[in-house]
N, C-alpha and C positions, 0 to 999 in steps of 0.2 A: 794267808785272810779266809780262804773256806776252812782251818779246822778252827778256827773262832767262833767261825756260826755252829756248828752241831755240835761241839765237842761236848755240852753241859745243857744244851739248851734243843727244841725243839720247835722254836718260836721268835721270827725273825718279826720285827717291827716293823710296817711298808713291804714287808710281804717277798720284798726284789733281793737274792743272792746271784751273786756271780761264780759262776766254774771258774776252773785252771787257765782256760782261752778267753778268759773275759767276758763271755756267753752269758748272758743277763736272763732268769727264770721267773715267773712270777709265782712262787711259791702256793701262795692260797689258789691260785687258782688250779690249782689240779685237783683232781680226786681225792677226799681224805683220807681214806686208806693210802694211795698212792704214796702222799705227801707222807704219812706216816713210814711206808718202808724208805723211802730215802734219809730218815732222820734217823732211823733206828742203827744199836749198834745190837742189836738181837742177831737170832738165828730167823730166816725170813722161811725156810719149811712152817715151822712149826703157827709162823702170825697167817700165812697164805691159809692154813689147815681151816686156825680158825674162820677167818672173814667168810671163803667160799666155802665154807662147811661139808668139805671131803678131805678123802687121802690124799695126798700131793707124795707122786714117786718122785725120785730121782733115775731121772737116764740119759747113763754114760753116753754121748756124741760120739767124743774120742779122748782118747787120752795115750801121751805117747811123752816120751824122755827126748828132752832137744836141748841145741844148743840157739840159746835167744841171738836172732838177730836184729833184737830193737834193743838201748836201753832200757829199764825198767825203775826210773830212780824214784819211787816211792817204796820199792824195797831196794836201792840201793846197787840194784843187778847193772852189768854189765852186758854189752856187747859176746856175745863167743862165750858167754859163764854158759854154767851148766841148770838147768831146770827142767817139771816135772809140768807139763801144758794140759790142763782139762777141759775142754765143757761137756757140758751138764744143760736136760734140761727138768724144769719142774713145771709136772703136769701132773693133773686132774686124772685119778683111780678112772672117775664116775664118767667126765666128762669129756675126758681127752684134751682139755681146755687147755696152750704150753703157757702160764701164769709169769715164767722167767727165762732168761739164757742167760746161763752163769760160766764164764771165762776168768781161768785159774793158772796162776805160775804158781808154785810153790818151789823155793827153792829146799832141797831134799838134805841136803848140806845140813842145816839149821835143823833137821828135824832127827826126834833118837830115833832108835829101830822100830822097837813097836810102833810110834805112829806113821813114819815113811811103808813101813809093810801094810798097814791098813789103807795107806793114801793109794797105793800101788794095787789096792783089790781094788780102789773102788764103789765098793757095794752100795753104798750110801753117800750123804751129802758132808764137805768137807763141816759145816756150823755140828752138823749132827757128831757125826766123830769125835770130835776136840769135844762135844758138852759130855758125848758117851763115856771117853776114856779120862773126864778129869779133867785135862791140860788146862794149865790158867793160862790166858792167854788176854793181851788187851787188842780192841778193833776201834780202827779211826777212819772214821769218814774221809777221805781225802778227793774226792773231785766226783761229777752228778752235771748231767745236763739231758735233752733232748736230743734224738739222731732220727733217721732214717738208716733202717741197716739190712742186709740180708739174711733172713731167718729160714733161708729153706732148710729144709733135713738131709736134703738129696742132692747127688756130688754130679747129675747133670738135672738137664732144660733148665728150664727157666727162674730167675730165682725169685725169691716171695719179698718182698723191703716192705716193713714192718716201723710203724713209726713205737719210739721207743722211750721212758725216758731209764737213765743210768745212772748206778751211780756204782764209784769204785770205792775199794778201801781196805786198809791192811789189819792182817791180823799180825799182831807181836810176840813173839813165842822166846820164854825167858828174856824179854825187852829186846829182841833184836828184829828189824819188819822178816818175816820167813814167807809169807804169802799174801799175792797181790788178788782179789773178787773183783771183776769188772760184772754183773747183775742188770737186764733189759726186761723190763716191765713195758709188751703190750699195754698201749692206751687204752685202745679199745673193749679189752675185758675190764680195766679198772672204772671206767664210764660209765659200762652196762652196766655192771652191777651198783654204783653210787644212785643212780635211776632207781 
């Protein structure tokens, strides 16, 4: 059902859309730019730069090769399979505002050596890298919703809970689902800018 909503359109009559857990979201009630980010299949960094009008830095919080501890059905990955997990933040160079938190799972076995090495280097965002090297990909939004998550950048101390809108999408490379990315956008920053 979700794939039908945003595959070729950004508008849904009535504005109510249901995610994978059948939770309803009133798209019309969201700040307009946040709504745009949820349905776009383009790279987020460039859109954030244009909207907030500042350079956006991609900062690596964590990157590790791991064995999956849960199934990732959107990319056909099973518990125990090998993947590269990355956590990054998209942060304003001038304001230091964190506009997005992203968690990615990459099935490195589906990537050619050049792409794999650059991904492991982790210097820029995945979308930027794929665009710069000119790799043909297809993106598909597979889930979205509203949640409260722990956005703390520190290992110790009190958690910092943030209300966010999230979207999960898959990047297909060579017709195969190879990368799953979940991006979380703190609602307060987008409400503040909308005023």
